[in-house]
KEMARGU-474892 format. One line per field, with one value per residue (C-alpha): residue in three letters; residue number from 1; x, y, z. Coordinates in pm, 1 decimal. Each point is the difference from the previous one (the first is absolute). Example, Ala and Ser with C-alpha at 12.3 -4.5 7.8 and 13.67 -1.06 7.14 Angstrom:
% residues 2
residuo	Ala  Ser
num	1  2
u	1230.0  137.0
v	-450.0  344.0
w	780.0  -66.0
***
This chain:
% residues 74
residuo	Met  Glu  Thr  Tyr  Ser  Phe  Leu  Arg  Ala  Phe  Ala  Asp  Ser  Trp  Phe  Leu  Ile  Ala  Met  Phe  Thr  Phe  Phe  Leu  Gly  Ala  Cys  Ala  Phe  Ala  Phe  Trp  Pro  Thr  Leu  Arg  Gly  Ala  Arg  Glu  Asp  Ala  Ala  Gly  Ile  Pro  Leu  Arg  Asp  Asp  Ala  Pro  Gly  Cys  Ala  Lys  Asn  Cys  Ala  Ala  Cys  Ala  Cys  Lys  Thr  Asp  Phe  Ile  Glu  Gly  Pro  His  Asn  Gly
num	1  2  3  4  5  6  7  8  9  10  11  12  13  14  15  16  17  18  19  20  21  22  23  24  25  26  27  28  29  30  31  32  33  34  35  36  37  38  39  40  41  42  43  44  45  46  47  48  49  50  51  52  53  54  55  56  57  58  59  60  61  62  63  64  65  66  67  68  69  70  71  72  73  74
u	-21475.5  -208.1  -66.9  -361.6  116.9  290.8  -172.1  -260.6  232.6  191.3  -317.7  -152.9  333.8  293.9  -249.8  -267.7  257.6  127.7  -342.5  -92.0  368.9  -133.3  -328.8  147.6  265.5  -272.7  -219.6  284.2  107.8  -353.8  -43.4  368.2  -6.8  211.6  -254.4  -275.4  18.6  -18.2  -304.1  -169.5  99.5  -146.9  -325.4  -85.4  31.7  -370.0  -103.2  278.3  -161.8  -348.4  -124.2  -168.6  -396.3  -235.3  -158.1  -305.9  -8.8  215.1  -124.2  241.5  -16.1  273.2  -211.1  -318.9  -143.2  -74.8  -75.7  -228.5  -207.2  53.9  119.8  -12.0  42.9  241.8
v	-12853.5  113.5  -173.8  -150.4  -131.3  -168.4  -153.4  -130.9  -160.6  -168.0  -122.3  -146.4  -178.1  -80.8  45.4  -216.0  -273.1  32.0  -28.7  -307.5  -138.0  65.5  -180.3  -316.0  -6.6  33.2  -294.8  -214.4  66.1  -51.8  -347.5  -133.5  -383.8  39.4  248.0  -253.8  -30.8  358.5  67.4  -284.2  134.7  364.1  -162.0  -174.5  333.0  71.1  -343.3  -33.4  131.3  -204.3  -234.1  -340.1  31.7  -115.5  -336.0  77.1  -366.5  4.9  5.7  252.8  238.2  253.5  246.8  62.3  251.3  -26.6  364.8  -111.6  -286.3  114.7  -208.1  -361.3  -324.6  -256.5
w	-14940.7  281.7  333.9  -68.1  -320.6  123.4  284.1  -222.6  -229.2  268.2  158.7  -317.2  -86.5  294.3  319.5  -168.4  -66.3  367.4  153.5  -234.2  123.4  362.8  -50.7  -156.8  280.0  263.9  -173.9  -24.4  388.0  93.1  -185.7  64.3  70.2  325.3  150.1  1.4  402.6  40.2  -249.9  201.5  336.5  -104.5  -148.0  329.7  217.8  -34.1  136.1  255.9  296.2  -65.0  236.6  -139.9  -24.3  236.1  -87.7  235.7  119.8  327.1  341.9  122.2  -286.1  -27.0  -187.7  221.4  -256.4  -352.2  -135.8  -283.7  213.8  332.8  306.8  -43.8  203.0  -119.9
***
């Protein structure tokens, strides 16, 4: 059997089974119940450094400029 035929038969059978098993293992690992805290922590990464928004009704406003409306007075 030539190399191409052997690799083609291997990829169509055993390697496909191995890749599918790896996929199922990765899904099981990603949704494992004990990793809920890690998933929630990772989901909050984009919002971790965001400051709360300005209500624009304080006398000493911390944000002096609104990029859409321009400067505003509390």
